[in-house]
C-alpha positions as CSV (number, residue, x, y, z in Angstrom):
1,X,0.0,0.0,0.0
2,X,1.4,3.5,-0.9
3,X,2.8,5.3,2.0
4,X,1.0,8.4,3.3
5,X,2.6,11.7,4.1
6,X,3.2,11.9,7.9
7,X,0.8,13.8,10.2
8,X,1.0,15.6,13.4
9,X,-1.4,18.0,15.2
10,X,-2.8,21.0,13.4
11,X,0.4,21.7,11.4
12,X,2.5,21.6,14.5
13,X,3.2,19.0,17.1
14,X,0.9,19.0,20.1
15,X,1.9,20.1,23.6
16,X,2.9,16.6,24.6
17,X,5.0,15.9,21.6
18,X,8.8,16.1,21.8
19,X,9.9,18.6,19.2
20,X,13.2,20.3,18.6
21,X,13.2,24.0,18.3
22,X,13.3,25.3,14.8
23,X,16.7,26.2,13.4
24,X,17.7,29.9,13.2
25,X,17.9,29.5,9.5
26,X,14.3,28.2,9.2
27,X,13.0,30.9,11.5
28,X,14.7,33.6,9.4
29,X,13.3,32.0,6.3
30,X,9.8,32.2,7.7
31,X,10.2,35.9,8.6
32,X,10.9,36.3,4.9
33,X,7.7,34.5,4.0
34,X,5.7,37.6,2.9
35,X,8.5,38.7,0.5
36,X,8.8,35.2,-0.9
37,X,5.0,34.9,-1.5
38,X,5.1,38.3,-3.3
39,X,8.0,37.1,-5.4
40,X,6.1,33.9,-6.3
41,X,3.1,36.0,-7.2
42,X,5.1,38.3,-9.5
43,X,6.6,35.5,-11.4
44,X,3.3,33.5,-11.7
45,X,1.5,36.7,-12.9
46,X,4.1,37.3,-15.6
47,X,4.0,33.7,-16.8
48,X,0.2,33.7,-16.9
49,X,0.2,37.1,-18.6
50,X,2.2,35.6,-21.4
51,X,-0.2,32.6,-21.5
52,X,-3.3,34.8,-21.4
53,X,-2.0,37.1,-24.1
54,X,-1.7,34.2,-26.4
55,X,-5.1,32.8,-25.4
56,X,-6.8,36.2,-26.1
57,X,-4.9,36.7,-29.3
58,X,-5.8,33.2,-30.5
59,X,-9.4,34.0,-29.9
60,X,-9.2,37.3,-31.7
61,X,-6.7,37.3,-34.6
62,X,-4.2,34.4,-34.7
63,X,-6.4,32.0,-36.7
64,X,-6.6,34.2,-39.8
65,X,-3.0,35.4,-39.4
66,X,-1.3,31.9,-39.2
67,X,-4.0,29.5,-40.4
68,X,-5.9,31.3,-43.2
69,X,-9.0,29.4,-44.3
70,X,-12.3,30.2,-46.0
71,X,-14.1,28.6,-43.0
72,X,-13.8,30.7,-39.8
73,X,-14.5,27.6,-37.6
74,X,-11.5,25.9,-39.2
75,X,-9.3,28.9,-38.5
76,X,-10.5,29.1,-34.9
77,X,-9.9,25.4,-34.4
78,X,-6.4,25.6,-35.7
79,X,-5.6,28.6,-33.5
80,X,-7.0,26.7,-30.4
81,X,-5.0,23.6,-31.4
82,X,-1.8,25.7,-31.0
83,X,-3.2,26.8,-27.7
84,X,-3.7,23.1,-26.7
85,X,-0.2,22.3,-28.0
86,X,1.3,24.1,-25.1
87,X,-0.7,21.9,-22.7
88,X,0.7,18.8,-24.4
89,X,4.3,19.9,-23.5
90,X,3.4,20.8,-19.9
91,X,3.9,17.2,-18.7
92,X,7.4,17.3,-20.1
93,X,7.9,20.5,-18.1
94,X,6.7,18.7,-15.0
95,X,9.4,16.0,-15.5
96,X,12.2,18.6,-16.3
97,X,11.4,21.2,-13.7
98,X,10.1,18.8,-11.1
99,X,13.4,16.9,-11.2
100,X,15.3,20.2,-10.9
101,X,13.0,21.4,-8.1
102,X,13.1,18.2,-6.1
103,X,16.8,17.5,-6.6
104,X,18.5,20.9,-7.0
105,X,16.1,23.4,-5.5
106,X,12.8,25.2,-5.9
107,X,14.3,28.6,-6.8
108,X,16.5,27.3,-9.6
109,X,13.6,25.7,-11.3
110,X,11.5,28.8,-11.0
111,X,14.1,31.1,-12.5
112,X,14.7,28.8,-15.4
113,X,10.9,28.4,-16.1
114,X,10.4,32.2,-16.1
115,X,13.3,32.8,-18.5
116,X,12.1,30.2,-20.9
117,X,8.5,31.6,-20.9
118,X,9.9,35.1,-21.6
119,X,12.0,34.0,-24.6
120,X,9.1,32.0,-26.1
121,X,6.5,34.8,-25.7
122,X,8.7,37.5,-27.2
123,X,9.5,35.1,-30.0
124,X,5.7,34.9,-30.8
125,X,5.6,38.7,-31.1
126,X,8.4,38.7,-33.6
127,X,7.0,35.9,-35.9
128,X,6.2,36.4,-39.5
129,X,2.6,35.6,-40.5
130,X,1.5,32.9,-43.0
131,X,1.2,35.6,-45.7
132,X,4.9,36.4,-45.3
133,X,6.5,33.1,-44.5
134,X,4.0,30.4,-45.6
135,X,4.0,27.1,-43.7
136,X,7.1,28.1,-41.8
137,X,5.0,30.6,-39.8
138,X,2.6,28.1,-38.1
139,X,5.4,25.7,-37.6
140,X,7.4,28.3,-35.7
141,X,4.3,29.3,-33.8
142,X,3.6,25.8,-32.6
143,X,7.3,25.4,-31.6
144,X,7.2,28.5,-29.5
145,X,3.9,27.3,-27.9
146,X,5.5,24.0,-27.0
147,X,8.3,26.0,-25.2
148,X,5.7,28.0,-23.4
149,X,4.0,24.9,-22.2
150,X,7.3,23.4,-21.1
151,X,7.8,26.5,-19.0
152,X,4.3,26.3,-17.5
153,X,4.9,22.7,-16.5
154,X,7.4,23.9,-13.9
155,X,5.8,27.2,-12.8
156,X,2.8,26.5,-10.7
157,X,4.2,23.8,-8.5
158,X,7.4,25.7,-7.8
159,X,5.6,29.0,-7.0
160,X,3.2,27.6,-4.5
161,X,5.8,25.4,-2.9
162,X,8.3,28.2,-2.4
163,X,5.5,30.3,-0.7
164,X,4.1,27.4,1.3
165,X,7.4,26.0,2.5
166,X,8.4,29.5,3.8
167,X,5.0,29.9,5.6
168,X,4.6,30.1,9.4
169,X,2.7,27.4,11.1
170,X,-1.1,27.5,10.6
171,X,-0.9,29.8,7.6
172,X,0.2,27.5,4.8
173,X,-2.8,27.8,2.6
174,X,-2.8,31.6,3.1
175,X,0.8,32.0,1.8
176,X,0.4,29.3,-0.9
177,X,-2.7,31.1,-2.3
178,X,-0.8,34.3,-3.0
179,X,0.8,33.0,-6.2
180,X,-2.6,31.3,-6.9
181,X,-3.9,34.8,-7.7
182,X,-1.4,34.9,-10.6
183,X,-3.5,33.4,-13.3
184,X,-6.3,35.9,-12.8
185,X,-3.9,38.8,-12.4
186,X,-2.1,37.7,-15.5
187,X,-5.4,37.8,-17.4
188,X,-6.2,41.2,-16.0
189,X,-2.8,42.5,-17.0
190,X,-3.2,41.2,-20.5
191,X,-6.6,42.8,-20.8
192,X,-5.2,46.1,-19.5
193,X,-2.8,45.9,-22.4
194,X,-5.0,44.5,-25.1
195,X,-8.1,46.7,-24.6
196,X,-6.3,50.0,-25.0
197,X,-4.4,48.6,-27.9
198,X,-7.6,47.5,-29.6
199,X,-9.1,50.9,-29.0
200,X,-6.1,52.8,-30.4
201,X,-5.3,50.6,-33.3
202,X,-8.8,49.5,-34.2
203,X,-9.9,46.0,-35.0
204,X,-8.2,46.1,-38.4
205,X,-5.0,47.6,-37.0
206,X,-4.9,45.1,-34.2
207,X,-5.3,42.2,-36.6
208,X,-2.6,43.6,-38.9
209,X,0.2,44.5,-36.6
210,X,-0.8,45.7,-33.1
211,X,-1.4,42.2,-31.8
212,X,2.4,41.9,-31.4
213,X,2.6,44.7,-28.8
214,X,1.4,42.6,-25.8
215,X,3.8,39.9,-26.6
216,X,6.8,42.2,-26.9
217,X,6.0,44.0,-23.7
218,X,6.7,40.7,-22.0
219,X,10.4,41.6,-22.2
220,X,10.1,44.2,-19.5
221,X,7.9,42.1,-17.2
222,X,10.3,39.1,-17.4
223,X,13.3,41.2,-16.5
224,X,11.5,42.4,-13.4
225,X,10.4,38.9,-12.5
226,X,13.8,37.5,-12.9
227,X,15.3,40.2,-10.6
228,X,12.6,39.5,-8.0
229,X,13.0,35.7,-8.0
230,X,16.8,35.8,-7.8
231,X,16.6,37.9,-4.6
232,X,14.7,35.4,-2.5
233,X,16.1,32.5,-0.5
234,X,15.7,28.8,-1.2
235,X,12.9,26.9,0.6
236,X,13.9,26.0,4.2
237,X,12.1,22.7,3.8
238,X,14.1,21.7,0.8
239,X,17.3,22.8,2.4
240,X,16.6,20.8,5.5
241,X,15.7,17.7,3.5
242,X,18.9,18.1,1.4
243,X,20.9,18.5,4.6
244,X,19.5,15.4,6.2
245,X,20.3,13.4,3.0
246,X,23.9,14.5,2.8
247,X,24.8,14.9,6.5
248,X,22.9,12.1,8.3
249,X,25.2,9.7,10.1
250,X,25.5,6.2,8.7
251,X,22.6,4.0,10.0
252,X,23.0,0.7,11.7
253,X,23.1,-2.3,9.4
254,X,19.6,-3.2,8.2
255,X,18.0,-4.8,5.2
256,X,18.5,-2.5,2.2
257,X,15.3,-0.9,1.0
258,X,14.4,-1.0,-2.7
259,X,16.4,1.8,-4.4
260,X,14.4,4.9,-5.5
261,X,14.6,6.2,-9.0
262,X,16.8,9.2,-9.7
263,X,13.7,10.7,-11.3
264,X,11.0,11.8,-8.8
265,X,8.2,11.2,-11.3
266,X,9.1,7.4,-11.4
267,X,8.9,7.2,-7.6
268,X,5.7,9.2,-7.6
269,X,4.0,6.9,-10.1
270,X,5.2,3.8,-8.1
271,X,4.2,5.0,-4.6
272,X,1.4,7.5,-5.1
273,X,-0.6,6.7,-8.3
274,X,-4.0,7.0,-6.5
275,X,-3.3,10.4,-5.0
276,X,-1.9,11.7,-8.3
277,X,-5.1,10.6,-10.2
278,X,-7.5,11.9,-7.5
279,X,-5.6,15.1,-7.1
280,X,-5.8,15.6,-10.9
281,X,-9.5,15.0,-10.8
282,X,-10.0,17.4,-7.9
283,X,-8.6,20.2,-10.0
284,X,-10.0,19.4,-13.4
285,X,-13.4,21.1,-13.0
286,X,-11.9,24.4,-11.9
287,X,-9.5,24.3,-14.9
288,X,-12.5,23.9,-17.3
289,X,-14.3,26.8,-15.6
290,X,-11.2,29.1,-15.9
291,X,-10.3,28.4,-19.5
292,X,-13.8,28.3,-21.0
293,X,-14.5,31.6,-19.3
294,X,-11.2,33.4,-19.8
295,X,-10.3,32.0,-23.2
296,X,-13.0,30.3,-25.2
297,X,-16.0,32.5,-24.4
298,X,-14.0,35.6,-25.6
299,X,-14.1,34.0,-29.1
300,X,-17.5,32.3,-28.9
301,X,-19.4,35.3,-27.7
302,X,-18.5,37.8,-30.4
303,X,-18.2,35.3,-33.3
304,X,-21.3,33.1,-32.6
305,X,-23.6,35.3,-30.6
306,X,-22.7,38.8,-31.8
307,X,-21.7,40.0,-28.3
308,X,-19.3,43.0,-28.5
309,X,-15.7,42.0,-27.8
310,X,-15.3,44.7,-25.1
311,X,-18.4,43.3,-23.3
312,X,-16.8,39.8,-23.1
313,X,-13.4,41.1,-22.0
314,X,-15.0,43.4,-19.4
315,X,-17.2,40.7,-18.0
316,X,-14.3,38.2,-17.7
317,X,-12.1,40.9,-16.2
318,X,-14.6,41.9,-13.5
319,X,-15.2,38.3,-12.7
320,X,-11.5,37.6,-12.4
321,X,-11.0,40.7,-10.2
322,X,-13.8,39.4,-7.9
323,X,-12.1,36.0,-7.7
324,X,-8.8,37.6,-6.8
325,X,-10.5,39.7,-4.0
326,X,-11.7,36.6,-2.1
327,X,-8.6,34.4,-2.8
328,X,-6.8,35.3,0.5
329,X,-9.9,35.2,2.8
330,X,-10.9,31.9,1.3
331,X,-7.4,30.5,1.9
332,X,-7.4,31.8,5.5
333,X,-10.7,30.1,6.0
334,X,-9.2,26.8,4.8
335,X,-6.4,27.2,7.3
336,X,-9.0,27.4,10.0
337,X,-11.6,24.7,9.0
338,X,-9.8,22.6,6.5
339,X,-9.2,22.4,2.7
340,X,-12.0,19.9,1.9
341,X,-15.0,21.8,3.3
342,X,-14.1,25.0,1.3
343,X,-13.2,23.1,-1.9
344,X,-16.3,20.9,-1.7
345,X,-18.5,24.0,-1.3
346,X,-16.9,25.5,-4.4
347,X,-17.3,22.3,-6.4
348,X,-21.0,22.0,-5.6
349,X,-21.5,25.7,-6.5
350,X,-19.8,25.2,-9.8
351,X,-21.8,22.2,-10.6
352,X,-25.0,24.1,-9.9
353,X,-24.0,27.4,-11.5
354,X,-22.3,26.2,-14.7
355,X,-25.4,26.0,-16.8
356,X,-26.9,29.4,-15.7
357,X,-23.5,31.1,-16.1
358,X,-23.1,30.2,-19.8
359,X,-26.9,30.5,-20.4
360,X,-26.4,34.2,-19.6
361,X,-24.6,34.5,-23.0
362,X,-27.9,34.0,-24.8
363,X,-29.3,37.2,-23.3
364,X,-26.4,39.2,-24.9
365,X,-26.9,41.6,-21.9
366,X,-23.7,43.0,-20.6
367,X,-24.9,43.4,-17.0
368,X,-26.3,39.8,-16.9
369,X,-23.2,38.3,-18.4
370,X,-20.9,40.2,-16.0
371,X,-23.0,39.2,-13.0
372,X,-23.0,35.5,-14.0
373,X,-19.3,35.4,-14.7
374,X,-18.6,37.2,-11.4
375,X,-20.5,34.6,-9.4
376,X,-18.9,31.7,-11.4
377,X,-15.3,33.0,-10.9
378,X,-15.9,33.6,-7.2
379,X,-17.1,30.0,-6.9
380,X,-14.0,28.9,-8.8
381,X,-11.9,30.8,-6.1
382,X,-13.4,28.5,-3.5
383,X,-11.9,25.5,-5.3
384,X,-8.7,27.0,-6.5
385,X,-7.5,29.0,-3.5
386,X,-7.1,26.1,-1.1
387,X,-5.8,23.7,-3.9
388,X,-2.5,25.5,-3.8
389,X,-1.9,24.0,-0.3
390,X,-4.0,20.9,-0.8
391,X,-2.1,19.3,-3.7
392,X,1.4,19.8,-2.2
393,X,0.1,18.4,1.2
394,X,-0.7,15.1,-0.6
395,X,3.0,14.3,-1.1
396,X,6.2,14.2,1.0
397,X,8.9,16.8,0.6
398,X,11.2,14.8,-1.7
399,X,8.4,14.3,-4.2
400,X,6.3,17.5,-3.6
401,X,7.4,19.6,-6.5
402,X,6.8,16.8,-9.0
403,X,3.6,15.5,-7.3
404,X,1.8,18.8,-6.9
405,X,2.9,20.0,-10.4
406,X,1.9,16.7,-12.1
407,X,-1.6,16.8,-10.5
408,X,-2.2,20.4,-11.3
409,X,-0.8,20.3,-14.8
410,X,-2.6,17.2,-15.8
411,X,-5.8,18.8,-14.6
412,X,-5.0,21.9,-16.6
413,X,-4.2,19.9,-19.7
414,X,-7.3,17.6,-19.6
415,X,-9.7,20.1,-18.2
416,X,-8.4,23.4,-19.6
417,X,-6.1,22.9,-22.6
418,X,-8.6,20.8,-24.5
419,X,-11.7,22.6,-23.2
420,X,-11.7,25.2,-26.1
421,X,-11.4,22.4,-28.7
422,X,-14.1,20.3,-27.1
423,X,-16.4,23.4,-26.8
424,X,-15.8,24.4,-30.4
425,X,-16.8,20.9,-31.5
426,X,-19.8,20.8,-29.2
427,X,-21.1,24.1,-30.5
428,X,-20.6,22.9,-34.1
429,X,-23.1,20.1,-33.3
430,X,-25.4,21.9,-30.9
431,X,-25.5,25.7,-31.4
432,X,-26.3,26.7,-27.9
433,X,-24.2,28.0,-25.0
434,X,-26.1,25.5,-22.7
435,X,-23.7,22.8,-23.9
436,X,-20.8,24.7,-22.3
437,X,-22.6,24.6,-19.0
438,X,-23.4,20.9,-19.2
439,X,-19.8,20.1,-20.2
440,X,-18.3,22.3,-17.5
441,X,-20.8,21.1,-14.9
442,X,-19.9,17.4,-15.7
443,X,-16.2,18.1,-15.1
444,X,-16.9,19.9,-11.8
445,X,-19.0,16.9,-10.7
446,X,-15.9,14.8,-11.3
447,X,-13.9,17.1,-9.1
448,X,-16.5,16.9,-6.4
449,X,-16.3,13.0,-6.4
450,X,-12.5,13.1,-6.3
451,X,-12.5,15.5,-3.4
452,X,-14.9,13.2,-1.5
453,X,-12.4,10.3,-2.0
454,X,-9.3,12.3,-0.8
455,X,-8.4,12.9,2.9
456,X,-8.3,16.2,4.7
457,X,-4.7,17.5,4.6
458,X,-4.6,20.6,6.8
459,X,-2.9,18.7,9.6
460,X,-0.3,17.0,7.6
461,X,3.3,17.6,8.6
462,X,5.0,19.6,5.9
463,X,8.7,19.4,6.8
464,X,9.2,15.7,5.8
């Protein structure tokens, strides 16, 4: 039977337990926790800004620019296929950056992932279109998207781990949730760049040349992010684990245990396959809600229902801002009452609200759509704020970067990366926004069932 991560009292040993005082190094690291959480947030926001810029651009202009076709549905499908391509390379990023993060350090993996994302995003902004370069243009676009996905495979797990492993006792979810606001902040930042650019250049100007501006602006953001990330310390939990491995005295003779693989993913699949699958399922519904709302509906609303583009961007932006506003309070609540009660509430809410949320698109009313999206993205925050602590708590320190990243990235790939493709196909068969609600609600129901099968993790010991 797979081993379970060790547990103690509520994140610390009880009064009667013998415990050694924390090291001065670990105490100093935890006083640095707010700065580390902020640094994780900055990097995650920049990475998701880069990703959101591509998702919005693919919904608006990249189909005709790189995949010209007489059929607009075919062009949209091709553009969303390149969006999905980045999700296909995310698991490779989990292997690469998970190995770096679990063997060499969390900070090194995060710096490398941010640098790779910046290079790939600026590269997209410099690409020639199909009209200029022919087939070479979409080939280069897909290549750069694969590099973006490789980077994203290492970003989320490292960011939440660096924050959580610096957190003081009893506030792990609070600190881990800070970088969890990065996806929505990244989308808001991309909207803050794209909306004025659309307004100034006009729809034709944006499609012709101005779509490149948000990609090229990533250069400045990545430089800032790299500077911030290189100034924070390594995770104290990782340092202690590495120190125990290298400095522990030789044990008394005993039967040799089966050797572990040099690759954390192999050990993870051998010892924790159930937790990996259930953790993936627990996050898959929220991924669908996020990507169908933030990416797909920005294309579907204007093209299929005639809703103004600014209406869709504004509705998604206000909803994302509302989700950000409750992220930290929700995380603090999960530190007090547990991860599962909060996440289960969010999952039930998303199951019930998915159909009404997307049905609001049929009204074409800006206020109704904005209200529906705001409620939906706040319910999403109930699921996604605690998951930043919940998934890492399912795995021990030596496998935590790989385990948390693998669960979250698989959920993002299956629930988010392919969601626009599945939604485009569904709407080609049944021309109604209701199918988006049934599809999303079904995935949220799957998350609800997986959460019911997983244990509460708030009291799990985090230093081993």
